[in-house]
C-alpha positions as CSV (number, residue, x, y, z in Angstrom):
1,M,196.2,364.9,116.3
2,T,195.6,363.8,119.9
3,L,193.7,360.7,120.8
4,I,190.8,362.8,121.9
5,E,190.5,364.5,118.5
6,I,190.6,361.1,116.8
7,V,187.8,359.8,119.0
8,I,185.7,362.9,118.4
9,A,186.3,362.7,114.6
10,M,185.3,359.0,114.6
11,A,182.2,359.8,116.6
12,M,181.2,362.5,114.2
13,L,181.7,360.2,111.3
14,A,179.6,357.5,112.9
15,F,176.8,360.1,113.7
16,M,176.9,361.3,110.1
17,A,176.7,357.7,108.8
18,V,173.8,356.9,111.0
19,S,172.0,360.1,109.9
20,V,172.5,359.2,106.3
21,V,171.1,355.7,106.9
22,V,168.1,357.1,108.7
23,V,167.4,359.6,106.0
24,M,167.7,357.0,103.3
25,R,165.4,354.6,105.2
26,N,162.8,357.3,105.8
27,S,163.0,358.3,102.1
28,A,162.5,354.7,101.0
29,D,159.5,354.3,103.4
30,A,158.0,357.5,102.1
31,Q,158.4,356.4,98.5
32,E,156.8,353.0,99.4
33,D,153.9,354.8,101.1
34,I,153.4,357.0,98.0
35,R,153.5,354.0,95.7
36,E,151.0,352.1,97.8
37,R,148.6,355.1,98.0
38,T,148.9,355.5,94.2
39,E,148.2,351.8,93.5
40,L,145.2,351.9,95.9
41,S,143.8,355.1,94.2
42,Q,144.4,353.7,90.7
43,M,142.7,350.4,91.5
44,G,139.7,352.3,92.8
45,R,139.4,354.5,89.8
46,N,139.7,351.5,87.4
47,A,137.0,349.6,89.3
48,M,134.7,352.6,89.2
49,E,135.2,353.0,85.5
50,V,134.5,349.4,84.8
51,M,131.3,349.4,86.9
52,R,130.1,352.7,85.4
53,R,130.5,351.5,81.8
54,E,128.9,348.2,82.4
55,F,126.0,349.6,84.3
56,A,125.4,352.2,81.6
57,M,124.9,349.5,79.0
58,A,122.7,347.2,81.2
59,F,119.4,346.1,79.8
60,V,116.5,343.7,80.0
61,S,114.6,342.3,77.0
62,K,111.1,341.0,76.8
63,Q,112.1,338.8,73.9
64,T,113.4,335.9,76.0
65,T,113.3,332.1,75.7
66,E,113.9,329.3,78.1
67,E,117.6,329.3,77.3
68,W,118.1,333.1,76.5
69,V,117.2,335.1,79.6
70,T,118.1,338.7,80.5
71,F,117.9,340.0,84.0
72,F,118.9,342.7,86.5
73,K,119.1,341.3,90.1
74,A,120.6,343.5,92.8
75,T,120.8,342.5,96.5
76,D,121.6,344.9,99.4
77,R,124.4,343.4,101.5
78,D,126.6,344.8,104.2
79,P,129.3,345.9,103.6
80,I,129.5,344.9,99.9
81,D,126.4,344.8,97.7
82,E,125.8,342.1,95.1
83,V,124.4,342.4,91.6
84,H,123.9,340.3,88.5
85,F,122.8,341.7,85.1
86,V,123.1,341.6,81.4
87,T,125.0,344.3,79.6
88,R,125.9,345.4,76.0
89,A,129.4,346.5,77.2
90,H,131.2,343.2,76.5
91,E,134.4,343.7,74.5
92,K,135.2,341.1,72.0
93,R,138.9,340.3,72.5
94,Y,139.5,337.8,69.6
95,S,138.2,338.4,66.1
96,D,137.6,334.7,65.3
97,T,135.4,334.1,68.4
98,K,131.6,333.8,68.1
99,E,130.7,336.6,70.5
100,S,128.5,339.6,70.5
101,D,128.6,342.7,72.6
102,L,126.3,341.0,75.2
103,A,127.5,339.5,78.4
104,E,126.3,338.4,81.9
105,I,128.1,340.5,84.6
106,S,128.2,339.8,88.3
107,Y,129.8,341.8,91.2
108,T,130.3,339.7,94.3
109,S,132.9,339.5,97.1
110,E,135.1,337.2,99.1
111,S,137.7,337.4,101.8
112,D,140.7,339.4,100.6
113,R,143.1,337.2,98.7
114,H,146.1,339.4,99.9
115,G,145.3,338.7,103.5
116,G,143.9,342.2,104.1
117,H,141.3,343.2,106.7
118,F,138.7,343.8,104.2
119,A,137.4,342.0,101.0
120,T,138.1,341.4,97.4
121,L,135.5,342.6,94.9
122,L,135.0,339.9,92.2
123,H,133.9,340.5,88.6
124,R,132.3,337.7,86.7
125,E,131.8,338.0,82.9
126,D,130.1,335.4,80.8
127,A,129.5,335.9,77.1
128,T,126.8,333.2,77.1
129,I,123.4,334.6,78.0
130,D,121.3,331.9,79.8
131,D,119.2,331.3,82.8
132,Q,122.2,330.5,85.0
133,W,122.6,334.2,86.1
134,D,125.2,333.5,88.8
135,R,127.3,330.7,87.2
136,G,129.9,330.2,84.4
137,G,132.1,332.7,82.8
138,T,135.4,334.1,84.0
139,V,135.8,335.4,87.5
140,L,138.6,337.9,88.3
141,P,139.3,340.3,91.1
142,L,138.3,343.8,90.3
143,A,139.6,345.5,93.5
144,H,141.3,344.4,96.8
145,N,141.0,346.0,100.2
146,V,137.4,346.9,99.7
147,R,135.8,348.3,102.8
148,K,132.5,349.1,101.3
149,L,130.5,348.9,98.0
150,N,127.1,350.5,98.2
151,L,124.9,350.5,95.1
152,R,121.5,352.2,94.8
153,Y,119.1,352.3,91.9
154,F,116.8,355.1,90.8
155,D,113.2,354.0,90.3
156,Q,111.8,356.5,87.8
157,R,108.2,355.4,88.4
158,K,108.4,356.1,92.1
159,E,111.0,358.9,91.8
160,E,113.2,357.5,94.5
161,W,116.5,355.6,95.1
162,V,116.2,352.0,96.2
163,D,118.7,349.5,97.5
164,E,117.5,346.4,95.6
165,W,116.2,345.5,92.2
166,D,114.8,342.4,90.6
167,T,113.4,342.3,87.0
168,E,112.0,338.9,87.6
169,S,109.5,339.7,90.4
170,G,107.2,342.3,91.9
171,E,106.8,345.8,90.6
172,Q,110.1,345.7,88.8
173,V,109.4,342.9,86.4
174,N,110.9,343.6,83.0
175,R,111.7,347.2,84.2
176,M,115.2,348.6,84.5
177,P,116.4,351.3,87.0
178,R,116.9,354.7,85.3
179,A,120.3,355.3,87.0
180,V,122.8,353.8,89.4
181,E,124.7,355.3,92.3
182,I,128.1,353.7,93.1
183,V,129.9,354.3,96.4
184,L,133.3,352.5,96.8
185,E,135.6,352.7,99.8
186,L,139.1,351.1,100.0
187,E,141.5,350.7,102.9
188,D,144.8,348.9,102.9
189,K,146.8,347.3,105.8
190,K,148.6,350.6,106.6
191,G,145.3,352.5,106.8
192,N,145.6,354.3,103.5
193,T,142.1,355.0,102.2
194,A,140.5,355.9,98.9
195,S,136.8,356.8,98.5
196,Y,134.7,357.3,95.3
197,I,131.1,358.1,94.5
198,T,129.4,358.5,91.2
199,R,125.9,358.4,89.6
200,G,125.3,357.4,86.0
201,L,122.3,356.9,83.8
202,I,121.4,353.5,82.4
203,M,120.8,353.9,78.7
204,P,117.4,352.7,77.5
205,H,117.3,349.8,75.1
206,G,114.3,348.8,73.0
207,L,114.5,345.0,72.6
């Protein structure tokens, strides 16, 4: 082989090596992107299922005391709404604990704990029903990278959707919405997005 042939062969080998590295890197990036999209989508679906189930079992009782108070207090905020309510959807995790199926639930938000551009949706659950409707219990993140959470409530008496609800004042005293609409939008640092919308009935409870 001449020197020129050796140089050409080495150049071809170098080109093939670079091509293989580029293909492998692109494949790894594509797999990482698919993984991140899947995680974002799964997180959104899980959050929607939790909210749908807990809203469906929400209730307010007229049989209250100074220490045992039920409520449904929803505030319209931009871009993430806030709501506090009592539900029958509490799951007892330990057989020897003195808990019922009742719990206080709150959905609030804070700056994203992962350093994202959007917010973290927080879920508060407290198995003790009292007049401290925004305190106590366990607070855990329900979803990260939340761009928007819009909640609307169906007023059966007026036959219209409203943005806020308060069972402790005005025309809504001791009266629950008939249904809830949930709109959730997520977006991560890379611009991957996931959007969800659902409407669900709130089951009537005679207490």
